[in-house]
C-alpha angles and dihedrals in degrees: 000000000000090000092051093050090049090054091049090052088050090054090049090052095062102023100040094227134144126240091250088065091071097068106112112237121230130185127226092277093055093248120133111260116216104251129161097224108115119234138168127260120177090341092307123122108233115197090184139340123192116196141016121290094235107114088252140097094204094116091063136073115259104251131324129049138221120254098037097299093304129125130180117206109218127202105247099306125132093257093069114140110252117237094236090063089063121097120250090230141312130297120184091216095050113021110005094175143024129200121205121186123196138168126248117192091200137005117272114253096208103022127239145271122234114210129193122171106205113208098182136007141169125266090243090084097239119211124219118202117205118207122185115198090340101313128101115252095175151323111240117209109216122201120207142172101199123107094192134026091222094076138052091210113134092003115179123194133194140162116245121195132190129195113221116195118232091243089071093066131076136192111267124014118012128186130209118192121198116196137177111232131203122229111275092255101035133105131217086281087084094058099087089056097050110090142116139177126221135209092214139322124234143181116207123192114224116229094194137028114291116249092212135015092238111207107193095307136359106256139163127212137198148142137205126269119192139134116261091351099289111040124097094192134144092280090058089049091050093050095045100083093048093048095046092051096042092049089052098237103104121121095009106098091260121155134238128196096239125162139118118226132246093224099048114084114230090006090126098045094124102014093124092052090045093055091045089053091051088052091051089057093044092245127139133216142225112206134199110179110152117087106224101194099090105026119139122210129210121241087264091058095251128127114282114245095260094056094039090052092052091052092045093052092049092050093047091053103037107015093104091058102050129071100190137032120204113213098214146332122252093325099191095047089053093041096246129166123252090212091056090050090051091049092053092049091049092048089054093050092048099043111028093087088065096052110015114007090176093058122116122203122229126209116245117285092264117219090177090221117168092204132079125357130106106300094026113257095001091141092066092054111090091201092057092042088054089064088066094038089057089058100045136068100221133032124228140196132173117227132181128181106339094326090120087075097055108116091215112047099356116130097229095049095039090052087053089054093048096050099026100210126055101165091121099037122271114336089218129042113260126219111183111199095190129033134138135072143287123224093269097058116105132183113255108273092229090075093060097228116171094200099049098174092048093044096054092049090049092048092048093054094043091052090056091047084056100051113007130073104208125012139172127211111228104256147338097208101014108126116245091016099048134137091197135039114268101196096112141079107254101218093051097041125107105225090213088065093057110136127212111242112248128212089203126221091086092291123150113260125243089245094055091050095044092048094048091054096040092053091048099044112014107047106102140194139086112320120253121213118250137179127205112229103189093051099160092056096055102033109135090001120133097240118135129200121198118179119176140172107222092195087082092064118105116245113270113260112261102001092049087216116176138175138210098192127128109221119198113183128186120190128188112205092175131101089230136066115271126206111201135183119182142146130228127209105230122209091246142013114256145079121313127197133178144101137316114207117190142135119350140111094227122053093230090056095045098054128071130179115243118205137181102006100173116214116198073180095290122068123199123224130188123190141170112210121193116218112302093000131135137200130199130194115205106195140183128190114238 
């Protein structure tokens, strides 16, 4: 009780409210009425909540809303909007947007968090933009398993959260606009497939500084960088810093698939230097060293001494650098044994405390094939997969194009079969070691995309932002899947001359898409305040600013990697050029230097040196972003 009263007093301090304002309002049916009077719930400060927390949308209308999709939340007066006048969600063909107005007695000192538990959504991976008082706070990527909104079959639910900086709010009446957005390349043909239903929507006031500017979900991204597919040599080490920064994942605790292989001679020639370089850029690693095609087991089903010794030596040498170990890669496709996979997982559980107590094991990179393997097709069987899942810390599942949506063999559906219920997201963290597209993948024609190769890659990544936790694009220099051109000899190549791979036909490259999403969702650290200066030019434009201090991140497990960089990312989700002027509140006064990485098909052309940015303690930034482009400032204090 004392703790609750203390929290109420804290609310009073920055909202200027009385204790009587915290009594939740109910209507005659006992249902919560949407009012704008803040109250406490489990020591959280709720500015408003619309709906019942019951994993259902039954209290709402279907779609559509009276008064032109606008609702005003009153403060306990008889004209309060009733909850059953509120839509069950958004549907681009019926009610593309929704406006909610609410009163704030004072500005919020630490900002707010918007929460929306989605209980069902379409397979198209709808996007919901969130505008507060006319400016975009975020673009939430929503994963769904339903083909039609007339059925609850295969429903998947997840909670999505969005940090909203305090600068977005004003004293008096505030407005939040929720809007369904098409894919960047799609036409109105996509609209019938863009829908989702919510359990409730909520705005929570923060009573202390946010640790992370959460943007839908906390995710990490990565890829794999090696020479000629398998070699972690000096050339791979030399290219790594350029690739990490250009992809937009450096310094932010992101994860790369990085491991040499026990059966490839000279594969490990610079593995130590490679891991040290990852550490320098505050990036983690998932390894998979042991070749599983010729492993012998003892009569007890454990690894034979030769295989166990290989794994032991790898862990002794590199265990401090890696955060995850992947048991195997697509075991059925490569005709691998389930018993061998189980033996590796058990060895890890029994021995990792000796070499790498921080290490987490990852289930095999499931292909879900029903052919080959020992026993044949075991990878397709969720019961047999569960034997490995019970021995590992994170699940896995490879997905190319839109294969994740295939009801037989697709990673999203097969994960549903393995864990049975996904109403609150995945019950186990997911680390996908291979996602993306090859050059034959095209976006489904029903969505009307003009750039079909770009659109399907974009949709694949956005899907994983919606339901996975960590995922790696396959792979940076892997021909037919690549982010970067591969027509060079690694050891003689200048990394600064690395080219982005092009689909041709004026389509956006995989790199541009990956970078746009990485900067928006996978740059991590404590949020820095910012203010938009040319407000009229960017009002209701889908431009997103994400400024973070990476010094706030905890050291990476094992390697203890840290960072002191300031990352300022600007992302244009529009199909038009955006001119933006804004200022960022830096952690300290002083002079900042660094790099600005923006548009360009060659690394050398995309990067510019930035010198003598004077923070007093604000710094001003001006940028012009072409359609779909992104820019990142990587800054150090002198």
